[in-house]
N, C-alpha and C positions, 0 to 999 in steps of 0.2 A: 692584394692575395690573401685571400680569407685564412680566419685561424687553422681550419679544417688544411686547408690545403698547404701550408706551412709544415704542418704535423704529417704530413703523410697517411694516404689513407686507412693502412692499417691504427694507426695510433688514436687517428678520428674515431673507426668507429668505436673504439673502446672508450673513449669519451661520451662517444653519443650512450653508451649504454650507462656509464657510472653518473655523465650529467647530463640530461636529456633538457634540451632546449624546446619551452615550450613556444609553438607556432603559436604568430594569432590569429585567434580565432574569428571569424567572419560572421558575426550575428547577423541572419537573414530572419526578417521579419515574417514571417508566415502565415498569413489569415487562416483562422481557423475554418473549419467549413461551415461552423454555425452561426458562425457572422454574416450578416448579406446586410450591406450598405450602413454599416456604425447598427445598426441592431443586432441583440445577441440574444439566442435562444436561450431560452430557460433550461438547463443543468437536472434531472429530474430522476436518481436511482430508484430503486426499487427494495423495499424492505422484505422479501421472503419468506414466509413460515412456512412448516412440514416439508421439509425439504428431505430429503430419503435417505437414511440414516442406513449401517450394517445392520447391526439389531442392538438390542436396546443398550444401553451402558458403554455405549460403544462411538466410535466414527473414523471414518476413515481420514486417510492424508494423499495427497497428492503426492508421488515420486516429486517430482521437480520442487517439492516445498523443501528438503532437505537435499537435494543433489543441486539444485543451482542456485533457488532465491536466497537459501543460508550463507549462500558465499560472498553475496554481498549486502553481510547486515552482519554489523556489529555484532558480540554475544547480549548485549543490554536489549538491542532491537528483538533480536531471536526470541530472547525469553520473550517478549513482551508481543511478539508476531505468532509464537506459539499458543501463548497464555487466550490472546481475542482469538484465534483460530478454533480455541475448542470451548471458549465461552460462546460462541457463534457454531459451528459449523456441528458442534459436539452436542448442540441442543437444537439440531433440525433449522437454525436459521441462518444465511447470511448477513448476520449483524449483530450485535449487540450493548449493553445500556450496562456501562459501569464507571464510577467514580476513581479518582485517582488512589484513595485512601484504600478501597477497599482492590483494589491491583495492588498494591504493594501488597496486602496481605494476605493473599491469593499467591503470588511467583515467590521468587526466590530476593527480590530486589530489596532492599531495604532502606533505599532512598525515595522520596515522592519526585523529587528535582530530578532524579538519574530516570524516572519513567514517564514524566511528563517531557525530556528531552525524547526519548527515545520512541515516542509516539509520534514528537513533531517531525521527528526525522521519519519514520514510517509513512506520515500522511506525505511528505516533501517526495520519498520515492514512488509514490502510489500503488502502496502496501493497500492504504484501507484512507476513508476519508470519512471526515466528522460528519453529522447531521445537525441543520438544523430545527434545534426544538427548544420549547417557553423556556425562559429562564428558571420558571418556579419546578418546572418537571425535572429540569439539569441540576440542581441544587438538593433534591429531594431523592433519583433516581440514578445521576452520572450523567457525564456525556453519552450520544449516541453516534455508535463507530457503525458504520457498511464496512467490511473485511470482506477485499478481491481475494480469489480463488487463485490458486497460481496460475490457472493458465487464462487468467484474465491479465495476471500481469504480463505473461511470456509474451501473449497477442496484443498485447497495449491496447484491446477493448475490452467493455464488462459482458457479460451476459446480454443485457437490453442492444449493446452495440455502438455502445457510447466510447470515444476512441478517452483512455486515462488521461493523456494530451491535453484534453479539452476540462480537464476537469476543477475546480478548487477546492482541492481536499479538504481546505479549512473551513469551507463554507456551502454543505449541497443542501439540497432539499431532497426528499425520497418521499413516496408513497408506499403504504405498506401493502402485499398482497399476499394471499394464501393460498398453495396451491394445492389442490385437492388433490390425493391421493388414487392415481389407476392401479384397477385393480386386476389382474391378469389372469384369466380362467384357464 
């Protein structure tokens, strides 16, 4: 007889709340859609300039950044994501390039290690991706990151149509695009 049956249903429900039993998760190996007979397509993200800004010295933040995405972040991750969001979309781009030292200086964090851990966690959670660049450029200008919009994170797809689950956020190729602003007459 199981422990729950011995205790009775009411007490068993209470035990489930305070002492949840993790069910064994069966991992199913899902073959990514980009893999075909052992070949893996190269994922390339777009780095975009000249993205629409609301007005000079301002940038818009999607409601879902604070309404839902922030609920999944630690306070440190939230500070870092908001700073990256500002450094990218605030400058009219979907990417930013910054070193750990500069990031610590321009944020409320006082520790480089905390910034590194928060960035690694954000990459793992698919809030951003680290873009491959040359060692010389990385050392002089900092690491290049592609920041995902809240709508991309929630939908699970980038604006290019790439599923976030297929992206290895620690090392991604990218191409730079410039969006031509269209004038409305």
